[in-house]
mmCIF file of the C-alpha atoms, coordinates in Angstrom:
data_MODEL
# 
_entry.id   MODEL 
# 
loop_
_atom_site.group_PDB 
_atom_site.id 
_atom_site.type_symbol 
_atom_site.label_atom_id 
_atom_site.label_alt_id 
_atom_site.label_comp_id 
_atom_site.label_asym_id 
_atom_site.label_entity_id 
_atom_site.label_seq_id 
_atom_site.pdbx_PDB_ins_code 
_atom_site.Cartn_x 
_atom_site.Cartn_y 
_atom_site.Cartn_z 
_atom_site.occupancy 
_atom_site.B_iso_or_equiv 
_atom_site.pdbx_formal_charge 
_atom_site.auth_seq_id 
_atom_site.auth_comp_id 
_atom_site.auth_asym_id 
_atom_site.auth_atom_id 
_atom_site.pdbx_PDB_model_num 
ATOM 1   C CA . MET A 1 1   ? 0.089   0.162  0.043   1.00 0.00 ? 1   MET A CA 1 
ATOM 2   C CA . LYS A 1 2   ? 1.485   3.438  -0.744  1.00 0.00 ? 2   LYS A CA 1 
ATOM 3   C CA . PRO A 1 3   ? 1.856   6.121  2.078   1.00 0.00 ? 3   PRO A CA 1 
ATOM 4   C CA . LEU A 1 4   ? -1.166  8.214  2.281   1.00 0.00 ? 4   LEU A CA 1 
ATOM 5   C CA . SER A 1 5   ? 1.165   11.031 2.059   1.00 0.00 ? 5   SER A CA 1 
ATOM 6   C CA . SER A 1 6   ? 1.681   10.172 -1.460  1.00 0.00 ? 6   SER A CA 1 
ATOM 7   C CA . ARG A 1 7   ? -1.002  8.696  -2.687  1.00 0.00 ? 7   ARG A CA 1 
ATOM 8   C CA . PRO A 1 8   ? -4.325  10.050 -4.048  1.00 0.00 ? 8   PRO A CA 1 
ATOM 9   C CA . ALA A 1 9   ? -7.218  10.808 -1.627  1.00 0.00 ? 9   ALA A CA 1 
ATOM 10  C CA . GLY A 1 10  ? -9.783  7.495  -1.981  1.00 0.00 ? 10  GLY A CA 1 
ATOM 11  C CA . TYR A 1 11  ? -9.954  4.109  -0.931  1.00 0.00 ? 11  TYR A CA 1 
ATOM 12  C CA . THR A 1 12  ? -8.562  0.965  -3.108  1.00 0.00 ? 12  THR A CA 1 
ATOM 13  C CA . ILE A 1 13  ? -10.692 -1.505 -3.702  1.00 0.00 ? 13  ILE A CA 1 
ATOM 14  C CA . GLU A 1 14  ? -9.456  -4.006 -0.912  1.00 0.00 ? 14  GLU A CA 1 
ATOM 15  C CA . GLU A 1 15  ? -10.051 -0.942 1.146   1.00 0.00 ? 15  GLU A CA 1 
ATOM 16  C CA . LEU A 1 16  ? -13.321 -0.262 0.049   1.00 0.00 ? 16  LEU A CA 1 
ATOM 17  C CA . SER A 1 17  ? -14.078 -3.690 0.538   1.00 0.00 ? 17  SER A CA 1 
ATOM 18  C CA . THR A 1 18  ? -13.230 -3.675 3.823   1.00 0.00 ? 18  THR A CA 1 
ATOM 19  C CA . ILE A 1 19  ? -15.420 -0.687 4.632   1.00 0.00 ? 19  ILE A CA 1 
ATOM 20  C CA . VAL A 1 20  ? -18.670 -1.952 2.788   1.00 0.00 ? 20  VAL A CA 1 
ATOM 21  C CA . GLY A 1 21  ? -17.985 -5.764 3.669   1.00 0.00 ? 21  GLY A CA 1 
ATOM 22  C CA . MET A 1 22  ? -18.453 -6.635 0.242   1.00 0.00 ? 22  MET A CA 1 
ATOM 23  C CA . SER A 1 23  ? -15.892 -8.909 -2.028  1.00 0.00 ? 23  SER A CA 1 
ATOM 24  C CA . ALA A 1 24  ? -14.050 -7.146 -4.957  1.00 0.00 ? 24  ALA A CA 1 
ATOM 25  C CA . ARG A 1 25  ? -15.622 -9.265 -6.990  1.00 0.00 ? 25  ARG A CA 1 
ATOM 26  C CA . ASN A 1 26  ? -18.916 -7.800 -6.073  1.00 0.00 ? 26  ASN A CA 1 
ATOM 27  C CA . ILE A 1 27  ? -17.833 -4.447 -6.328  1.00 0.00 ? 27  ILE A CA 1 
ATOM 28  C CA . ARG A 1 28  ? -16.422 -5.094 -9.955  1.00 0.00 ? 28  ARG A CA 1 
ATOM 29  C CA . ALA A 1 29  ? -19.660 -7.004 -11.018 1.00 0.00 ? 29  ALA A CA 1 
ATOM 30  C CA . HIS A 1 30  ? -21.693 -3.871 -9.809  1.00 0.00 ? 30  HIS A CA 1 
ATOM 31  C CA . GLN A 1 31  ? -19.636 -1.641 -11.885 1.00 0.00 ? 31  GLN A CA 1 
ATOM 32  C CA . THR A 1 32  ? -20.505 -3.866 -14.724 1.00 0.00 ? 32  THR A CA 1 
ATOM 33  C CA . ARG A 1 33  ? -23.885 -3.863 -14.196 1.00 0.00 ? 33  ARG A CA 1 
ATOM 34  C CA . GLY A 1 34  ? -23.571 -0.027 -14.153 1.00 0.00 ? 34  GLY A CA 1 
ATOM 35  C CA . LEU A 1 35  ? -24.687 0.263  -10.472 1.00 0.00 ? 35  LEU A CA 1 
ATOM 36  C CA . LEU A 1 36  ? -21.435 2.039  -9.493  1.00 0.00 ? 36  LEU A CA 1 
ATOM 37  C CA . ALA A 1 37  ? -19.639 4.511  -11.761 1.00 0.00 ? 37  ALA A CA 1 
ATOM 38  C CA . PRO A 1 38  ? -16.055 3.597  -12.710 1.00 0.00 ? 38  PRO A CA 1 
ATOM 39  C CA . PRO A 1 39  ? -13.159 4.708  -10.119 1.00 0.00 ? 39  PRO A CA 1 
ATOM 40  C CA . VAL A 1 40  ? -10.270 7.263  -10.584 1.00 0.00 ? 40  VAL A CA 1 
ATOM 41  C CA . ARG A 1 41  ? -7.708  5.483  -12.060 1.00 0.00 ? 41  ARG A CA 1 
ATOM 42  C CA . HIS A 1 42  ? -4.004  6.830  -11.021 1.00 0.00 ? 42  HIS A CA 1 
ATOM 43  C CA . GLY A 1 43  ? -0.987  4.589  -12.759 1.00 0.00 ? 43  GLY A CA 1 
ATOM 44  C CA . ARG A 1 44  ? -2.585  1.052  -12.134 1.00 0.00 ? 44  ARG A CA 1 
ATOM 45  C CA . THR A 1 45  ? -4.355  1.548  -9.056  1.00 0.00 ? 45  THR A CA 1 
ATOM 46  C CA . ALA A 1 46  ? -8.092  2.664  -9.148  1.00 0.00 ? 46  ALA A CA 1 
ATOM 47  C CA . TYR A 1 47  ? -9.413  4.739  -5.977  1.00 0.00 ? 47  TYR A CA 1 
ATOM 48  C CA . TYR A 1 48  ? -12.394 5.189  -5.385  1.00 0.00 ? 48  TYR A CA 1 
ATOM 49  C CA . GLY A 1 49  ? -14.400 7.981  -3.196  1.00 0.00 ? 49  GLY A CA 1 
ATOM 50  C CA . PRO A 1 50  ? -17.261 9.026  -0.603  1.00 0.00 ? 50  PRO A CA 1 
ATOM 51  C CA . ALA A 1 51  ? -19.433 8.899  -3.352  1.00 0.00 ? 51  ALA A CA 1 
ATOM 52  C CA . HIS A 1 52  ? -18.754 5.189  -4.407  1.00 0.00 ? 52  HIS A CA 1 
ATOM 53  C CA . LEU A 1 53  ? -19.016 4.313  -0.820  1.00 0.00 ? 53  LEU A CA 1 
ATOM 54  C CA . ARG A 1 54  ? -22.544 5.882  -0.405  1.00 0.00 ? 54  ARG A CA 1 
ATOM 55  C CA . ARG A 1 55  ? -23.662 4.344  -3.143  1.00 0.00 ? 55  ARG A CA 1 
ATOM 56  C CA . LEU A 1 56  ? -22.352 0.091  -2.128  1.00 0.00 ? 56  LEU A CA 1 
ATOM 57  C CA . ARG A 1 57  ? -23.924 1.183  0.937   1.00 0.00 ? 57  ARG A CA 1 
ATOM 58  C CA . ARG A 1 58  ? -27.010 2.160  -0.133  1.00 0.00 ? 58  ARG A CA 1 
ATOM 59  C CA . ILE A 1 59  ? -27.513 -1.232 -1.939  1.00 0.00 ? 59  ILE A CA 1 
ATOM 60  C CA . THR A 1 60  ? -26.101 -3.351 0.265   1.00 0.00 ? 60  THR A CA 1 
ATOM 61  C CA . MET A 1 61  ? -29.273 -1.593 2.556   1.00 0.00 ? 61  MET A CA 1 
ATOM 62  C CA . LEU A 1 62  ? -31.418 -2.181 -0.126  1.00 0.00 ? 62  LEU A CA 1 
ATOM 63  C CA . GLN A 1 63  ? -30.304 -6.080 -0.684  1.00 0.00 ? 63  GLN A CA 1 
ATOM 64  C CA . LYS A 1 64  ? -30.557 -6.731 2.802   1.00 0.00 ? 64  LYS A CA 1 
ATOM 65  C CA . GLN A 1 65  ? -34.660 -5.568 2.651   1.00 0.00 ? 65  GLN A CA 1 
ATOM 66  C CA . GLY A 1 66  ? -35.012 -8.069 0.244   1.00 0.00 ? 66  GLY A CA 1 
ATOM 67  C CA . PHE A 1 67  ? -34.537 -5.798 -3.020  1.00 0.00 ? 67  PHE A CA 1 
ATOM 68  C CA . ASN A 1 68  ? -32.880 -8.094 -6.533  1.00 0.00 ? 68  ASN A CA 1 
ATOM 69  C CA . LEU A 1 69  ? -30.180 -6.048 -8.210  1.00 0.00 ? 69  LEU A CA 1 
ATOM 70  C CA . VAL A 1 70  ? -33.052 -5.194 -11.239 1.00 0.00 ? 70  VAL A CA 1 
ATOM 71  C CA . SER A 1 71  ? -35.238 -3.461 -8.795  1.00 0.00 ? 71  SER A CA 1 
ATOM 72  C CA . ILE A 1 72  ? -32.087 -1.477 -7.183  1.00 0.00 ? 72  ILE A CA 1 
ATOM 73  C CA . ALA A 1 73  ? -31.153 -0.771 -10.269 1.00 0.00 ? 73  ALA A CA 1 
ATOM 74  C CA . ALA A 1 74  ? -34.606 0.744  -11.701 1.00 0.00 ? 74  ALA A CA 1 
ATOM 75  C CA . MET A 1 75  ? -34.787 2.483  -7.766  1.00 0.00 ? 75  MET A CA 1 
ATOM 76  C CA . LEU A 1 76  ? -30.900 4.038  -7.973  1.00 0.00 ? 76  LEU A CA 1 
ATOM 77  C CA . GLY A 1 77  ? -31.016 4.212  -11.332 1.00 0.00 ? 77  GLY A CA 1 
ATOM 78  C CA . THR A 1 78  ? -28.002 3.128  -13.249 1.00 0.00 ? 78  THR A CA 1 
ATOM 79  C CA . THR A 1 79  ? -24.390 5.095  -14.061 1.00 0.00 ? 79  THR A CA 1 
ATOM 80  C CA . THR A 1 80  ? -24.825 4.948  -17.424 1.00 0.00 ? 80  THR A CA 1 
ATOM 81  C CA . VAL A 1 81  ? -25.063 8.080  -18.866 1.00 0.00 ? 81  VAL A CA 1 
ATOM 82  C CA . ASP A 1 82  ? -27.170 9.103  -21.825 1.00 0.00 ? 82  ASP A CA 1 
ATOM 83  C CA . ARG A 1 83  ? -24.773 11.774 -23.328 1.00 0.00 ? 83  ARG A CA 1 
ATOM 84  C CA . ALA A 1 84  ? -25.534 14.621 -25.719 1.00 0.00 ? 84  ALA A CA 1 
ATOM 85  C CA . ASP A 1 85  ? -23.488 15.591 -28.292 1.00 0.00 ? 85  ASP A CA 1 
ATOM 86  C CA . GLY A 1 86  ? -20.363 18.007 -26.991 1.00 0.00 ? 86  GLY A CA 1 
ATOM 87  C CA . LEU A 1 87  ? -21.016 17.004 -23.276 1.00 0.00 ? 87  LEU A CA 1 
ATOM 88  C CA . ASP A 1 88  ? -18.065 15.136 -23.197 1.00 0.00 ? 88  ASP A CA 1 
ATOM 89  C CA . SER A 1 89  ? -16.113 18.151 -24.183 1.00 0.00 ? 89  SER A CA 1 
ATOM 90  C CA . ALA A 1 90  ? -17.945 20.477 -21.693 1.00 0.00 ? 90  ALA A CA 1 
ATOM 91  C CA . MET A 1 91  ? -16.924 18.048 -19.639 1.00 0.00 ? 91  MET A CA 1 
ATOM 92  C CA . ALA A 1 92  ? -13.153 18.238 -20.295 1.00 0.00 ? 92  ALA A CA 1 
ATOM 93  C CA . ASP A 1 93  ? -13.445 21.462 -20.183 1.00 0.00 ? 93  ASP A CA 1 
ATOM 94  C CA . ILE A 1 94  ? -15.132 21.636 -16.878 1.00 0.00 ? 94  ILE A CA 1 
ATOM 95  C CA . ALA A 1 95  ? -12.323 19.932 -15.459 1.00 0.00 ? 95  ALA A CA 1 
ATOM 96  C CA . ARG A 1 96  ? -9.758  21.874 -16.509 1.00 0.00 ? 96  ARG A CA 1 
ATOM 97  C CA . ASP A 1 97  ? -10.893 25.352 -16.098 1.00 0.00 ? 97  ASP A CA 1 
ATOM 98  C CA . GLN A 1 98  ? -12.873 24.530 -12.772 1.00 0.00 ? 98  GLN A CA 1 
ATOM 99  C CA . PRO A 1 99  ? -11.498 21.617 -10.712 1.00 0.00 ? 99  PRO A CA 1 
ATOM 100 C CA . ALA A 1 100 ? -13.394 23.481 -7.607  1.00 0.00 ? 100 ALA A CA 1 
ATOM 101 C CA . LEU A 1 101 ? -16.658 22.783 -9.223  1.00 0.00 ? 101 LEU A CA 1 
ATOM 102 C CA . VAL A 1 102 ? -15.717 18.884 -10.079 1.00 0.00 ? 102 VAL A CA 1 
ATOM 103 C CA . ARG A 1 103 ? -14.500 18.334 -6.649  1.00 0.00 ? 103 ARG A CA 1 
ATOM 104 C CA . CYS A 1 104 ? -17.858 19.510 -5.366  1.00 0.00 ? 104 CYS A CA 1 
ATOM 105 C CA . LEU A 1 105 ? -20.102 17.974 -7.606  1.00 0.00 ? 105 LEU A CA 1 
ATOM 106 C CA . GLU A 1 106 ? -17.694 14.552 -6.876  1.00 0.00 ? 106 GLU A CA 1 
ATOM 107 C CA . ARG A 1 107 ? -18.490 14.946 -3.375  1.00 0.00 ? 107 ARG A CA 1 
ATOM 108 C CA . HIS A 1 108 ? -22.260 15.065 -3.884  1.00 0.00 ? 108 HIS A CA 1 
ATOM 109 C CA . GLY A 1 109 ? -22.143 12.138 -6.288  1.00 0.00 ? 109 GLY A CA 1 
ATOM 110 C CA . VAL A 1 110 ? -23.392 13.578 -9.417  1.00 0.00 ? 110 VAL A CA 1 
ATOM 111 C CA . LEU A 1 111 ? -19.285 12.965 -11.209 1.00 0.00 ? 111 LEU A CA 1 
ATOM 112 C CA . GLY A 1 112 ? -17.805 10.453 -11.211 1.00 0.00 ? 112 GLY A CA 1 
ATOM 113 C CA . ARG A 1 113 ? -13.949 9.266  -13.031 1.00 0.00 ? 113 ARG A CA 1 
ATOM 114 C CA . ASP A 1 114 ? -14.245 7.018  -16.020 1.00 0.00 ? 114 ASP A CA 1 
ATOM 115 C CA . ASP A 1 115 ? -10.961 4.260  -16.761 1.00 0.00 ? 115 ASP A CA 1 
ATOM 116 C CA . ALA A 1 116 ? -8.711  7.401  -17.893 1.00 0.00 ? 116 ALA A CA 1 
ATOM 117 C CA . GLY A 1 117 ? -9.514  9.468  -14.933 1.00 0.00 ? 117 GLY A CA 1 
ATOM 118 C CA . THR A 1 118 ? -11.642 11.806 -16.812 1.00 0.00 ? 118 THR A CA 1 
ATOM 119 C CA . PRO A 1 119 ? -14.993 13.571 -14.647 1.00 0.00 ? 119 PRO A CA 1 
ATOM 120 C CA . ALA A 1 120 ? -18.742 12.516 -16.058 1.00 0.00 ? 120 ALA A CA 1 
ATOM 121 C CA . VAL A 1 121 ? -21.926 13.025 -14.899 1.00 0.00 ? 121 VAL A CA 1 
ATOM 122 C CA . VAL A 1 122 ? -23.144 9.817  -13.287 1.00 0.00 ? 122 VAL A CA 1 
ATOM 123 C CA . ARG A 1 123 ? -26.735 9.998  -12.662 1.00 0.00 ? 123 ARG A CA 1 
ATOM 124 C CA . PRO A 1 124 ? -28.964 9.941  -15.996 1.00 0.00 ? 124 PRO A CA 1 
ATOM 125 C CA . SER A 1 125 ? -31.510 12.667 -14.775 1.00 0.00 ? 125 SER A CA 1 
ATOM 126 C CA . VAL A 1 126 ? -28.742 15.121 -13.989 1.00 0.00 ? 126 VAL A CA 1 
ATOM 127 C CA . SER A 1 127 ? -27.373 14.232 -17.369 1.00 0.00 ? 127 SER A CA 1 
ATOM 128 C CA . ARG A 1 128 ? -30.671 14.706 -19.516 1.00 0.00 ? 128 ARG A CA 1 
ATOM 129 C CA . ALA A 1 129 ? -31.418 17.880 -17.817 1.00 0.00 ? 129 ALA A CA 1 
ATOM 130 C CA . VAL A 1 130 ? -27.541 19.360 -18.715 1.00 0.00 ? 130 VAL A CA 1 
ATOM 131 C CA . ALA A 1 131 ? -28.104 18.195 -22.195 1.00 0.00 ? 131 ALA A CA 1 
ATOM 132 C CA . GLU A 1 132 ? -31.610 19.819 -22.665 1.00 0.00 ? 132 GLU A CA 1 
ATOM 133 C CA . LEU A 1 133 ? -30.510 23.022 -20.761 1.00 0.00 ? 133 LEU A CA 1 
ATOM 134 C CA . ALA A 1 134 ? -27.655 22.952 -23.594 1.00 0.00 ? 134 ALA A CA 1 
ATOM 135 C CA . GLY A 1 135 ? -30.276 22.574 -26.688 1.00 0.00 ? 135 GLY A CA 1 
ATOM 136 C CA . ALA A 1 136 ? -32.029 25.601 -24.802 1.00 0.00 ? 136 ALA A CA 1 
ATOM 137 C CA . GLY A 1 137 ? -28.850 27.429 -25.207 1.00 0.00 ? 137 GLY A CA 1 
ATOM 138 C CA . ILE A 1 138 ? -27.603 27.261 -21.189 1.00 0.00 ? 138 ILE A CA 1 
ATOM 139 C CA . PRO A 1 139 ? -23.856 26.069 -21.456 1.00 0.00 ? 139 PRO A CA 1 
ATOM 140 C CA . PRO A 1 140 ? -22.980 22.886 -19.213 1.00 0.00 ? 140 PRO A CA 1 
ATOM 141 C CA . ALA A 1 141 ? -20.902 24.573 -16.979 1.00 0.00 ? 141 ALA A CA 1 
ATOM 142 C CA . ALA A 1 142 ? -23.218 26.976 -15.909 1.00 0.00 ? 142 ALA A CA 1 
ATOM 143 C CA . ALA A 1 143 ? -25.868 24.669 -15.306 1.00 0.00 ? 143 ALA A CA 1 
ATOM 144 C CA . LEU A 1 144 ? -23.428 22.299 -13.413 1.00 0.00 ? 144 LEU A CA 1 
ATOM 145 C CA . ARG A 1 145 ? -22.215 24.991 -11.515 1.00 0.00 ? 145 ARG A CA 1 
ATOM 146 C CA . PHE A 1 146 ? -25.147 26.108 -10.331 1.00 0.00 ? 146 PHE A CA 1 
ATOM 147 C CA . LEU A 1 147 ? -26.262 22.930 -9.063  1.00 0.00 ? 147 LEU A CA 1 
ATOM 148 C CA . GLY A 1 148 ? -23.419 22.284 -7.015  1.00 0.00 ? 148 GLY A CA 1 
ATOM 149 C CA . GLN A 1 149 ? -23.656 25.752 -5.331  1.00 0.00 ? 149 GLN A CA 1 
ATOM 150 C CA . PHE A 1 150 ? -27.318 24.347 -4.689  1.00 0.00 ? 150 PHE A CA 1 
ATOM 151 C CA . MET A 1 151 ? -26.191 20.958 -3.493  1.00 0.00 ? 151 MET A CA 1 
ATOM 152 C CA . ASP A 1 152 ? -23.737 22.908 -1.178  1.00 0.00 ? 152 ASP A CA 1 
ATOM 153 C CA . ARG A 1 153 ? -26.532 25.113 0.100   1.00 0.00 ? 153 ARG A CA 1 
ATOM 154 C CA . ALA A 1 154 ? -29.603 22.333 0.098   1.00 0.00 ? 154 ALA A CA 1 
ATOM 155 C CA . ALA A 1 155 ? -27.430 19.594 2.164   1.00 0.00 ? 155 ALA A CA 1 
ATOM 156 C CA . PRO A 1 156 ? -27.353 21.168 5.347   1.00 0.00 ? 156 PRO A CA 1 
ATOM 157 C CA . LEU A 1 157 ? -31.023 21.500 5.601   1.00 0.00 ? 157 LEU A CA 1 
ATOM 158 C CA . ALA A 1 158 ? -31.448 18.362 4.192   1.00 0.00 ? 158 ALA A CA 1 
ATOM 159 C CA . GLY A 1 159 ? -29.340 16.819 6.986   1.00 0.00 ? 159 GLY A CA 1 
ATOM 160 C CA . GLU A 1 160 ? -31.160 19.074 9.435   1.00 0.00 ? 160 GLU A CA 1 
ATOM 161 C CA . GLN A 1 161 ? -34.741 17.753 8.412   1.00 0.00 ? 161 GLN A CA 1 
ATOM 162 C CA . LEU A 1 162 ? -33.153 13.853 8.900   1.00 0.00 ? 162 LEU A CA 1 
ATOM 163 C CA . ALA A 1 163 ? -32.182 14.614 12.303  1.00 0.00 ? 163 ALA A CA 1 
ATOM 164 C CA . ALA A 1 164 ? -35.211 16.582 13.059  1.00 0.00 ? 164 ALA A CA 1 
ATOM 165 C CA . PHE A 1 165 ? -37.174 13.014 11.820  1.00 0.00 ? 165 PHE A CA 1 
ATOM 166 C CA . LYS A 1 166 ? -35.191 10.608 13.946  1.00 0.00 ? 166 LYS A CA 1 
ATOM 167 C CA . ALA A 1 167 ? -35.105 12.950 17.107  1.00 0.00 ? 167 ALA A CA 1 
ATOM 168 C CA . GLN A 1 168 ? -39.582 13.052 16.701  1.00 0.00 ? 168 GLN A CA 1 
ATOM 169 C CA . THR A 1 169 ? -39.583 9.743  15.479  1.00 0.00 ? 169 THR A CA 1 
ATOM 170 C CA . GLY A 1 170 ? -37.029 8.335  18.191  1.00 0.00 ? 170 GLY A CA 1 
ATOM 171 C CA . GLY A 1 171 ? -34.658 5.030  16.972  1.00 0.00 ? 171 GLY A CA 1 
ATOM 172 C CA . VAL A 1 172 ? -35.983 4.510  13.547  1.00 0.00 ? 172 VAL A CA 1 
ATOM 173 C CA . SER A 1 173 ? -34.449 1.948  11.366  1.00 0.00 ? 173 SER A CA 1 
ATOM 174 C CA . ALA A 1 174 ? -32.115 2.750  8.415   1.00 0.00 ? 174 ALA A CA 1 
ATOM 175 C CA . ALA A 1 175 ? -35.118 1.659  6.477   1.00 0.00 ? 175 ALA A CA 1 
ATOM 176 C CA . HIS A 1 176 ? -38.019 4.333  7.717   1.00 0.00 ? 176 HIS A CA 1 
ATOM 177 C CA . GLY A 1 177 ? -35.098 7.040  7.324   1.00 0.00 ? 177 GLY A CA 1 
ATOM 178 C CA . THR A 1 178 ? -34.810 5.810  3.834   1.00 0.00 ? 178 THR A CA 1 
ATOM 179 C CA . CYS A 1 179 ? -38.290 6.146  3.065   1.00 0.00 ? 179 CYS A CA 1 
ATOM 180 C CA . PHE A 1 180 ? -38.538 9.613  4.990   1.00 0.00 ? 180 PHE A CA 1 
ATOM 181 C CA . ALA A 1 181 ? -35.503 10.906 2.493   1.00 0.00 ? 181 ALA A CA 1 
ATOM 182 C CA . GLU A 1 182 ? -38.129 9.823  -0.365  1.00 0.00 ? 182 GLU A CA 1 
ATOM 183 C CA . LEU A 1 183 ? -40.480 11.543 1.171   1.00 0.00 ? 183 LEU A CA 1 
ATOM 184 C CA . LEU A 1 184 ? -38.565 14.587 1.225   1.00 0.00 ? 184 LEU A CA 1 
ATOM 185 C CA . VAL A 1 185 ? -37.649 14.454 -2.265  1.00 0.00 ? 185 VAL A CA 1 
ATOM 186 C CA . SER A 1 186 ? -40.961 14.193 -3.548  1.00 0.00 ? 186 SER A CA 1 
ATOM 187 C CA . ALA A 1 187 ? -41.845 17.274 -1.543  1.00 0.00 ? 187 ALA A CA 1 
ATOM 188 C CA . PHE A 1 188 ? -39.245 19.180 -2.836  1.00 0.00 ? 188 PHE A CA 1 
ATOM 189 C CA . ARG A 1 189 ? -39.805 18.071 -6.374  1.00 0.00 ? 189 ARG A CA 1 
ATOM 190 C CA . ALA A 1 190 ? -43.438 19.289 -6.065  1.00 0.00 ? 190 ALA A CA 1 
ATOM 191 C CA . ILE A 1 191 ? -41.958 22.736 -4.622  1.00 0.00 ? 191 ILE A CA 1 
ATOM 192 C CA . VAL A 1 192 ? -39.890 23.502 -7.381  1.00 0.00 ? 192 VAL A CA 1 
ATOM 193 C CA . GLU A 1 193 ? -42.009 22.341 -9.840  1.00 0.00 ? 193 GLU A CA 1 
ATOM 194 C CA . ASN A 1 194 ? -44.680 24.945 -8.243  1.00 0.00 ? 194 ASN A CA 1 
ATOM 195 C CA . ALA A 1 195 ? -42.383 27.490 -8.280  1.00 0.00 ? 195 ALA A CA 1 
ATOM 196 C CA . ALA A 1 196 ? -41.475 27.083 -11.408 1.00 0.00 ? 196 ALA A CA 1 
ATOM 197 C CA . GLU A 1 197 ? -44.821 27.158 -13.178 1.00 0.00 ? 197 GLU A CA 1 
ATOM 198 C CA . VAL A 1 198 ? -44.898 30.427 -11.256 1.00 0.00 ? 198 VAL A CA 1 
ATOM 199 C CA . THR A 1 199 ? -41.665 31.801 -12.600 1.00 0.00 ? 199 THR A CA 1 
ATOM 200 C CA . PHE A 1 200 ? -40.928 30.255 -15.841 1.00 0.00 ? 200 PHE A CA 1 
ATOM 201 C CA . VAL A 1 201 ? -44.063 30.849 -17.839 1.00 0.00 ? 201 VAL A CA 1 
ATOM 202 C CA . ASP A 1 202 ? -44.135 30.518 -22.229 1.00 0.00 ? 202 ASP A CA 1 
ATOM 203 C CA . GLY A 1 203 ? -40.287 31.474 -21.906 1.00 0.00 ? 203 GLY A CA 1 
ATOM 204 C CA . GLU A 1 204 ? -40.647 34.715 -19.873 1.00 0.00 ? 204 GLU A CA 1 
ATOM 205 C CA . PRO A 1 205 ? -39.629 34.659 -15.995 1.00 0.00 ? 205 PRO A CA 1 
ATOM 206 C CA . GLY A 1 206 ? -41.826 35.512 -13.232 1.00 0.00 ? 206 GLY A CA 1 
ATOM 207 C CA . ARG A 1 207 ? -44.784 36.420 -15.677 1.00 0.00 ? 207 ARG A CA 1 
ATOM 208 C CA . ARG A 1 208 ? -47.918 34.191 -15.496 1.00 0.00 ? 208 ARG A CA 1 
# 
């Protein structure tokens, strides 16, 4: 193992395997199925980050609840990205010119790395939205920059609400916590969609 001072941040597959209690073979199988984004490669060694760890823990949790991998893929979405023309080059520009944005989106699980270490959007819904906005004339970098800023602001609030739910309900299981998280996501989506109906009408912001 390389000394921590001379190696990239992250976990080797052996370290990740130990942390999540999953064999390296199964981790690689999840990558092949598209459930797990590719790791970052430095030389011959692949390194996995916090987004990989969170993803594997959620997969493990859902498996313990009795869901098979087909169902889990339907719930979580695969990491296969439907890329629009130009999105690859835009990501390359962002990686070169805005490394802080890349780190932010990696931290929130929006970006992963391919085998060559190139950043790529790993959430299909985000990829589709960015591609559609690009078609409307909004550069991918602008959309992703706003997304990163928003996620930085929203993450503490999400944590507060989940902690409040736990405090009010007592010792709930991880499954209940996941259900409440899904409830918050649905509620927030409804709030944003309602606000969008008011804010964006016939292409003119703020008018009905």
